C-alpha positions as a Python dict, from the first residue, in 0.01 Angstrom:
ca = {
    (1, 'X'): (0, 0, 0),
    (2, 'X'): (16, 248, -272),
    (3, 'X'): (222, 99, -553),
    (4, 'X'): (241, 421, -749),
    (5, 'X'): (603, 534, -788),
    (6, 'X'): (678, 877, -646),
    (7, 'X'): (976, 1100, -718),
    (8, 'X'): (1256, 1077, -466),
    (9, 'X'): (1252, 1366, -226),
    (10, 'X'): (1544, 1609, -273),
    (11, 'X'): (1675, 1608, 86),
    (12, 'X'): (2013, 1786, 31),
    (13, 'X'): (2096, 2069, 265),
    (14, 'X'): (2290, 2383, 170),
    (15, 'X'): (2622, 2256, 307),
    (16, 'X'): (2590, 1937, 104),
    (17, 'X'): (2509, 2140, -205),
    (18, 'X'): (2818, 2359, -158),
    (19, 'X'): (3036, 2051, -106),
    (20, 'X'): (2896, 1882, -415),
    (21, 'X'): (2935, 2201, -619),
    (22, 'X'): (3297, 2237, -504),
    (23, 'X'): (3380, 1875, -590),
    (24, 'X'): (3212, 1916, -929),
    (25, 'X'): (3412, 2233, -998),
    (26, 'X'): (3739, 2064, -902),
    (27, 'X'): (3653, 1764, -1117),
    (28, 'X'): (3578, 1993, -1413),
    (29, 'X'): (3910, 2176, -1369),
    (30, 'X'): (4099, 1847, -1347),
    (31, 'X'): (3926, 1721, -1661),
    (32, 'X'): (4012, 2042, -1848),
    (33, 'X'): (4372, 2021, -1727),
    (34, 'X'): (4401, 1659, -1842),
    (35, 'X'): (4257, 1742, -2182),
    (36, 'X'): (4493, 2038, -2225),
    (37, 'X'): (4789, 1823, -2120),
    (38, 'X'): (4697, 1553, -2370),
    (39, 'X'): (4652, 1809, -2648),
    (40, 'X'): (4984, 1969, -2555),
    (41, 'X'): (5163, 1635, -2573),
    (42, 'X'): (5005, 1560, -2910),
    (43, 'X'): (5117, 1900, -3042),
    (44, 'X'): (5467, 1849, -2899),
    (45, 'X'): (5504, 1509, -3063),
    (46, 'X'): (5368, 1647, -3391),
    (47, 'X'): (5622, 1931, -3391),
    (48, 'X'): (5902, 1695, -3302),
    (49, 'X'): (5811, 1458, -3582),
    (50, 'X'): (5785, 1742, -3834),
    (51, 'X'): (6122, 1884, -3731),
    (52, 'X'): (6289, 1544, -3743),
    (53, 'X'): (6209, 1463, -4105),
    (54, 'X'): (6290, 1130, -4263),
    (55, 'X'): (6637, 1181, -4420),
    (56, 'X'): (6556, 926, -4689),
    (57, 'X'): (6270, 1148, -4809),
    (58, 'X'): (6422, 1485, -4715),
    (59, 'X'): (6794, 1470, -4799),
    (60, 'X'): (7025, 1742, -4668),
    (61, 'X'): (7310, 1895, -4869),
    (62, 'X'): (7574, 2129, -4729),
    (63, 'X'): (7667, 2410, -4970),
    (64, 'X'): (7926, 2685, -4932),
    (65, 'X'): (7649, 2908, -4795),
    (66, 'X'): (7465, 2670, -4565),
    (67, 'X'): (7263, 2350, -4546),
    (68, 'X'): (6963, 2277, -4769),
    (69, 'X'): (6682, 2032, -4703),
    (70, 'X'): (6534, 1898, -5026),
    (71, 'X'): (6269, 1642, -5110),
    (72, 'X'): (6297, 1308, -5288),
    (73, 'X'): (6026, 1251, -5548),
    (74, 'X'): (5931, 911, -5686),
    (75, 'X'): (5853, 932, -6058),
    (76, 'X'): (5630, 623, -6041),
    (77, 'X'): (5817, 470, -6332),
    (78, 'X'): (5968, 122, -6354),
    (79, 'X'): (6274, 251, -6538),
    (80, 'X'): (6334, 594, -6385),
    (81, 'X'): (6453, 617, -6027),
    (82, 'X'): (6361, 885, -5772),
    (83, 'X'): (6491, 1240, -5809),
    (84, 'X'): (6606, 1470, -5532),
    (85, 'X'): (6470, 1823, -5573),
    (86, 'X'): (6622, 2129, -5410),
    (87, 'X'): (6389, 2417, -5491),
    (88, 'X'): (6417, 2790, -5433),
    (89, 'X'): (6793, 2796, -5372),
    (90, 'X'): (6933, 3153, -5362),
    (91, 'X'): (7224, 3210, -5599),
    (92, 'X'): (7246, 3589, -5551),
    (93, 'X'): (7149, 3863, -5309),
    (94, 'X'): (6802, 4010, -5362),
    (95, 'X'): (6835, 4289, -5626),
    (96, 'X'): (6614, 4533, -5437),
    (97, 'X'): (6649, 4896, -5330),
    (98, 'X'): (6982, 5039, -5442),
    (99, 'X'): (7067, 4702, -5601),
    (100, 'X'): (6799, 4753, -5868),
    (101, 'X'): (6966, 4810, -6209),
    (102, 'X'): (7293, 4676, -6068),
    (103, 'X'): (7491, 4355, -6134),
    (104, 'X'): (7403, 4067, -5899),
    (105, 'X'): (7602, 3996, -5584),
    (106, 'X'): (7676, 3662, -5420),
    (107, 'X'): (7411, 3545, -5171),
    (108, 'X'): (7451, 3564, -4796),
    (109, 'X'): (7501, 3255, -4583),
    (110, 'X'): (7255, 3107, -4332),
    (111, 'X'): (7299, 2916, -4005),
    (112, 'X'): (6991, 2692, -3983),
    (113, 'X'): (6895, 2421, -4231),
    (114, 'X'): (6715, 2601, -4514),
    (115, 'X'): (6396, 2444, -4645),
    (116, 'X'): (6432, 2383, -5020),
    (117, 'X'): (6109, 2196, -5090),
    (118, 'X'): (5906, 2482, -5242),
    (119, 'X'): (5958, 2713, -5538),
    (120, 'X'): (6068, 3070, -5469),
    (121, 'X'): (5887, 3376, -5612),
    (122, 'X'): (5933, 3449, -5982),
    (123, 'X'): (6079, 3767, -6126),
    (124, 'X'): (5826, 4048, -6191),
    (125, 'X'): (5646, 4026, -6526),
    (126, 'X'): (5314, 4113, -6684),
    (127, 'X'): (5172, 3820, -6877),
    (128, 'X'): (4830, 3984, -6906),
    (129, 'X'): (4952, 4284, -7101),
    (130, 'X'): (4990, 4315, -7478),
    (131, 'X'): (5261, 4064, -7561),
    (132, 'X'): (5489, 4064, -7863),
    (133, 'X'): (5346, 3722, -7952),
    (134, 'X'): (5548, 3700, -8272),
    (135, 'X'): (5850, 3636, -8047),
    (136, 'X'): (5690, 3394, -7801),
    (137, 'X'): (5686, 3015, -7843),
    (138, 'X'): (5356, 2863, -7952),
    (139, 'X'): (5333, 2644, -7641),
    (140, 'X'): (5349, 2963, -7432),
    (141, 'X'): (5092, 3171, -7621),
    (142, 'X'): (4852, 2876, -7644),
    (143, 'X'): (4870, 2814, -7270),
    (144, 'X'): (4877, 3161, -7117),
    (145, 'X'): (4629, 3061, -6845),
    (146, 'X'): (4851, 2771, -6741),
    (147, 'X'): (5162, 2989, -6757),
    (148, 'X'): (4991, 3258, -6549),
    (149, 'X'): (4940, 3004, -6271),
    (150, 'X'): (5315, 2971, -6229),
    (151, 'X'): (5381, 3345, -6204),
    (152, 'X'): (5126, 3461, -5947),
    (153, 'X'): (5385, 3488, -5670),
    (154, 'X'): (5615, 3766, -5795),
    (155, 'X'): (5891, 3955, -5618),
    (156, 'X'): (6206, 4148, -5700),
    (157, 'X'): (6369, 3903, -5460),
    (158, 'X'): (6363, 3633, -5728),
    (159, 'X'): (6718, 3519, -5799),
    (160, 'X'): (6675, 3152, -5714),
    (161, 'X'): (6745, 2825, -5888),
    (162, 'X'): (6616, 2467, -5866),
    (163, 'X'): (6841, 2160, -5864),
    (164, 'X'): (6720, 1817, -5980),
    (165, 'X'): (6953, 1533, -5879),
    (166, 'X'): (6897, 1178, -6011),
    (167, 'X'): (6936, 874, -5786),
    (168, 'X'): (6982, 518, -5904),
    (169, 'X'): (6752, 291, -5706),
    (170, 'X'): (6824, 499, -5397),
    (171, 'X'): (7201, 445, -5438),
    (172, 'X'): (7413, 741, -5547),
    (173, 'X'): (7656, 687, -5831),
    (174, 'X'): (7990, 785, -5683),
    (175, 'X'): (8111, 934, -6008),
    (176, 'X'): (8048, 1304, -6053),
    (177, 'X'): (7748, 1365, -6276),
    (178, 'X'): (7736, 1606, -6570),
    (179, 'X'): (7533, 1923, -6515),
    (180, 'X'): (7285, 2107, -6738),
    (181, 'X'): (7165, 2463, -6670),
    (182, 'X'): (6841, 2553, -6848),
    (183, 'X'): (6777, 2918, -6941),
    (184, 'X'): (6407, 2974, -7009),
    (185, 'X'): (6274, 3184, -7296),
    (186, 'X'): (5984, 3430, -7316),
    (187, 'X'): (6113, 3727, -7518),
    (188, 'X'): (6318, 3845, -7217),
    (189, 'X'): (5985, 3956, -7068),
    (190, 'X'): (5808, 3649, -6931),
    (191, 'X'): (5871, 3306, -6785),
    (192, 'X'): (6039, 3129, -6496),
    (193, 'X'): (6251, 2823, -6442),
    (194, 'X'): (5981, 2700, -6202),
    (195, 'X'): (5761, 2609, -6500),
    (196, 'X'): (5997, 2334, -6612),
    (197, 'X'): (6004, 2018, -6401),
    (198, 'X'): (6341, 1869, -6491),
    (199, 'X'): (6290, 1546, -6295),
    (200, 'X'): (6240, 1317, -6595),
    (201, 'X'): (6533, 1463, -6788),
    (202, 'X'): (6754, 1426, -6481),
    (203, 'X'): (6651, 1065, -6418),
    (204, 'X'): (6657, 955, -6782),
    (205, 'X'): (6989, 1117, -6863),
    (206, 'X'): (7150, 1054, -6523),
    (207, 'X'): (7242, 1421, -6526),
    (208, 'X'): (7191, 1700, -6273),
    (209, 'X'): (6955, 1957, -6424),
    (210, 'X'): (6924, 2312, -6292),
    (211, 'X'): (6653, 2564, -6378),
    (212, 'X'): (6668, 2928, -6277),
    (213, 'X'): (6498, 3266, -6258),
    (214, 'X'): (6668, 3575, -6393),
    (215, 'X'): (6556, 3938, -6406),
    (216, 'X'): (6325, 4016, -6695),
    (217, 'X'): (6202, 4315, -6893),
    (218, 'X'): (6274, 4660, -6755),
    (219, 'X'): (6423, 4524, -6431),
    (220, 'X'): (6657, 4289, -6613),
    (221, 'X'): (6756, 4488, -6919),
    (222, 'X'): (6687, 4861, -6882),
    (223, 'X'): (6977, 5061, -7023),
    (224, 'X'): (7059, 5427, -7079),
    (225, 'X'): (7352, 5343, -7302),
    (226, 'X'): (7598, 5493, -7054),
    (227, 'X'): (7731, 5433, -6702),
    (228, 'X'): (7401, 5532, -6534),
    (229, 'X'): (7242, 5201, -6633),
    (230, 'X'): (7460, 4974, -6843),
    (231, 'X'): (7193, 4703, -6875),
    (232, 'X'): (7233, 4328, -6928),
    (233, 'X'): (7145, 4251, -6566),
    (234, 'X'): (6952, 3942, -6673),
    (235, 'X'): (7260, 3808, -6852),
    (236, 'X'): (7473, 3887, -6548),
    (237, 'X'): (7223, 3692, -6335),
    (238, 'X'): (7282, 3390, -6557),
    (239, 'X'): (7658, 3433, -6520),
    (240, 'X'): (7620, 3457, -6142),
    (241, 'X'): (7416, 3134, -6145),
    (242, 'X'): (7703, 2969, -6334),
    (243, 'X'): (7949, 3095, -6072),
    (244, 'X'): (7727, 2949, -5800),
    (245, 'X'): (7717, 2614, -5980),
    (246, 'X'): (8094, 2605, -6020),
    (247, 'X'): (8132, 2665, -5646),
    (248, 'X'): (7853, 2440, -5517),
    (249, 'X'): (7735, 2176, -5764),
    (250, 'X'): (8002, 1934, -5639),
    (251, 'X'): (7811, 1914, -5309),
    (252, 'X'): (7516, 1767, -5504),
    (253, 'X'): (7735, 1511, -5679),
    (254, 'X'): (7781, 1723, -5992),
    (255, 'X'): (8095, 1776, -6198),
    (256, 'X'): (8182, 2148, -6231),
    (257, 'X'): (8408, 2055, -6522),
    (258, 'X'): (8111, 1926, -6724),
    (259, 'X'): (7850, 2204, -6725),
    (260, 'X'): (7625, 2249, -7027),
    (261, 'X'): (7401, 2551, -7075),
    (262, 'X'): (7089, 2516, -7288),
    (263, 'X'): (6782, 2721, -7366),
    (264, 'X'): (6503, 2785, -7615),
    (265, 'X'): (6380, 3103, -7783),
    (266, 'X'): (6518, 3404, -7598),
    (267, 'X'): (6689, 3153, -7369),
    (268, 'X'): (6879, 3020, -7671),
    (269, 'X'): (6980, 3375, -7759),
    (270, 'X'): (7113, 3413, -7404),
    (271, 'X'): (7310, 3091, -7451),
    (272, 'X'): (7461, 3234, -7770),
    (273, 'X'): (7548, 3564, -7597),
    (274, 'X'): (7710, 3381, -7304),
    (275, 'X'): (7931, 3196, -7552),
    (276, 'X'): (8048, 3536, -7681),
    (277, 'X'): (8099, 3701, -7340),
    (278, 'X'): (8435, 3696, -7162),
    (279, 'X'): (8246, 3719, -6829),
    (280, 'X'): (8134, 3357, -6862),
    (281, 'X'): (8466, 3223, -6982),
    (282, 'X'): (8551, 2894, -6811),
    (283, 'X'): (8214, 2871, -6633),
    (284, 'X'): (8061, 2619, -6877),
    (285, 'X'): (8190, 2373, -7132),
    (286, 'X'): (7908, 2295, -7376),
    (287, 'X'): (7609, 2484, -7509),
    (288, 'X'): (7280, 2397, -7679),
    (289, 'X'): (7077, 2675, -7844),
    (290, 'X'): (6726, 2567, -7942),
    (291, 'X'): (6524, 2788, -8177),
    (292, 'X'): (6711, 3110, -8107),
    (293, 'X'): (7035, 3291, -8185),
    (294, 'X'): (7218, 3610, -8092),
    (295, 'X'): (7194, 3740, -8449),
    (296, 'X'): (6813, 3728, -8468),
    (297, 'X'): (6655, 4072, -8522),
    (298, 'X'): (6491, 4051, -8179),
    (299, 'X'): (6796, 3926, -7992),
    (300, 'X'): (6962, 4259, -7911),
    (301, 'X'): (6820, 4605, -7842),
    (302, 'X'): (7009, 4865, -8045),
    (303, 'X'): (6801, 5161, -7917),
    (304, 'X'): (6799, 5117, -7538),
    (305, 'X'): (6783, 5487, -7446),
    (306, 'X'): (6477, 5539, -7666),
    (307, 'X'): (6267, 5285, -7477),
    (308, 'X'): (6406, 5389, -7138),
    (309, 'X'): (6288, 5746, -7202),
    (310, 'X'): (5944, 5622, -7312),
    (311, 'X'): (5914, 5433, -6984),
    (312, 'X'): (6038, 5733, -6787),
    (313, 'X'): (5771, 5959, -6938),
    (314, 'X'): (5498, 5709, -6856),
    (315, 'X'): (5591, 5696, -6487),
    (316, 'X'): (5685, 6062, -6434),
    (317, 'X'): (6065, 6039, -6440),
    (318, 'X'): (6138, 6290, -6716),
    (319, 'X'): (6488, 6406, -6623),
    (320, 'X'): (6747, 6537, -6867),
    (321, 'X'): (7036, 6366, -6690),
    (322, 'X'): (7034, 5987, -6719),
    (323, 'X'): (7167, 5949, -6364),
    (324, 'X'): (6866, 6139, -6225),
    (325, 'X'): (6629, 5946, -6451),
    (326, 'X'): (6762, 5609, -6332),
    (327, 'X'): (6754, 5722, -5968),
    (328, 'X'): (6387, 5815, -6012),
    (329, 'X'): (6307, 5477, -6171),
    (330, 'X'): (6490, 5302, -5888),
    (331, 'X'): (6253, 5459, -5635),
    (332, 'X'): (5936, 5349, -5818),
    (333, 'X'): (5738, 5043, -5714),
    (334, 'X'): (5839, 4755, -5939),
    (335, 'X'): (5477, 4691, -6031),
    (336, 'X'): (5442, 5040, -6178),
    (337, 'X'): (5741, 4979, -6404),
    (338, 'X'): (5657, 4626, -6512),
    (339, 'X'): (5293, 4700, -6593),
    (340, 'X'): (5373, 4971, -6849),
    (341, 'X'): (5287, 4864, -7203),
    (342, 'X'): (5574, 4962, -7432),
    (343, 'X'): (5550, 4806, -7775),
    (344, 'X'): (5865, 4788, -7989),
    (345, 'X'): (5878, 4773, -8367),
    (346, 'X'): (5784, 4439, -8519),
    (347, 'X'): (6048, 4170, -8464),
    (348, 'X'): (6234, 4392, -8217),
    (349, 'X'): (6245, 4434, -7840),
    (350, 'X'): (6200, 4722, -7598),
    (351, 'X'): (6405, 4569, -7316),
    (352, 'X'): (6666, 4303, -7379),
    (353, 'X'): (7041, 4253, -7410),
    (354, 'X'): (7242, 4551, -7534),
    (355, 'X'): (7590, 4599, -7677),
    (356, 'X'): (7752, 4754, -7371),
    (357, 'X'): (8117, 4702, -7461),
    (358, 'X'): (8155, 4470, -7164),
    (359, 'X'): (7912, 4181, -7114),
    (360, 'X'): (7829, 4202, -7486),
    (361, 'X'): (8147, 4368, -7613),
    (362, 'X'): (8040, 4415, -7975),
    (363, 'X'): (7768, 4337, -8226),
    (364, 'X'): (7699, 3961, -8196),
    (365, 'X'): (7737, 3912, -8572),
    (366, 'X'): (8089, 4056, -8558),
    (367, 'X'): (8173, 3852, -8250),
    (368, 'X'): (8051, 3530, -8410),
    (369, 'X'): (8273, 3589, -8709),
    (370, 'X'): (8568, 3615, -8471),
    (371, 'X'): (8489, 3305, -8265),
    (372, 'X'): (8681, 2986, -8333),
    (373, 'X'): (8487, 2674, -8242),
}
């Protein structure tokens, strides 16, 4: 007997082959269907879990305009408790299109829960141009690369604020907390409230801290010295933010009767100007001006039409009538306006607050002599 192993003969007829092929095909389809079903269920559960966020980590606040979902951040400190952050909260309607070079308007409402866990875009600015560094804080000029990282995402739709709410070992203090609104500096040309994480200040001081964006440079302060473009839009943004706080900060546990505004550099000058403006009367109760004042040589632009015409020539809007000039500038892409390099005289500004007889009713030095503290 031959003990050598031989391959098994392949005695499968055509009908058997077709039957086997059919069963194999059905088995493959069933396997694919099962896999797709499993993947679908996994995706469904993932979406459900993401939509149903942990309320202890993602608190929800109801404002006058709609609901906000924030995020609770642990400061990893034995003394300081967690802080609730509500980021990118709109306090005004986007100043785009015909709203450019106009006072801000109240924001619209929303129906769904709005995600407030990420910063909103910053107001247009050009940090890579030739800066009037004599007016900028040292920490800013020494860290331009770091600062530039915060301002990559720019948009005219930039009127947003950030709210930092302290918690005490996860238990809210039932008493209303004092509120501090920070106005950033940057020579009225650069910066954003997003750069300043107010979590530690909020937790340490047991105070609600708010940072904000406001319109800068040409978009925030262009003026023709007449009714065509009165200017001071950046200051009016700050006033609108204060109105929003008075209406809504109570929903975050804040006391609208104890609002302090504070700022540094140009932000301090804005604080000083808000003290002098009747538009902000009753909207705040204390003020801290750090390293800036409304009577500094760079605080107010006394030649607004001069710099507006320089800008207009650079972008091809040379009209005799200021109304036509402003209408032309309103139609330009914001990037074209912001990127123009217009250098003022030393210790002065090309675009900043102006004496308009309204928001800034008179020369700040005269107004300060009239103020009774």
